[in-house]
C-alpha positions in Angstrom: -17.1 15.2 -5.8 -13.9 13.3 -5.8 -14.5 9.8 -4.9 -11.1 8.4 -3.1 -10.6 4.5 -2.9 -8.8 2.1 -1.6 -5.1 1.8 -3.1 -4.9 -2.0 -2.6 -8.6 -3.1 -3.6 -10.5 0.2 -4.9 -12.8 -0.1 -2.1 -14.6 3.4 -1.4 -12.9 4.9 1.8 -14.9 6.0 4.3 -14.2 7.3 8.0 -12.7 4.2 8.7 -9.0 4.3 6.4 -6.0 3.9 7.4 -2.5 6.0 6.7 -0.1 3.6 5.4 3.7 5.2 4.9 4.8 3.3 1.7 7.9 4.4 -0.6 8.3 7.1 1.8 4.9 8.6 0.9 1.0 8.4 3.0 -1.3 5.7 1.1 -5.0 5.5 2.4 -6.4 1.8 2.7 -9.5 0.6 3.7 -8.7 -2.0 6.3 -5.5 -3.1 8.0 -5.9 -6.4 5.8 -4.9 -4.0 2.8 -2.5 -2.4 5.0 -0.9 -5.3 5.5 -1.1 -6.6 1.7 1.0 -3.1 0.6 3.4 -3.3 3.1 4.2 -6.9 2.2 4.2 -5.8 -1.3 7.1 -2.9 -0.7 8.7 -5.5 1.3 8.8 -8.0 -1.7 9.8 -5.5 -3.8 12.8 -3.7 -1.4 14.0 -7.4 -1.4 14.5 -8.0 -5.5 16.0 -5.1 -5.8 18.6 -6.2 -3.2 19.1 -9.4 -4.9 22.4 -9.7 -6.9 22.6 -10.4 -10.5 19.0 -8.4 -11.0 19.8 -5.4 -12.5 
């Protein structure tokens, strides 16, 4: 059996999983706290790639 885990914390996913869109792809997480962490990480990554002087 293929066990699925949270994309943020590796916790085993159950029926309460949350689907978030990160980088244009659906990602499953175990709770709203992990969803918020991934959204913030994506936001930070996008901001870092837009800063001048970073190639």
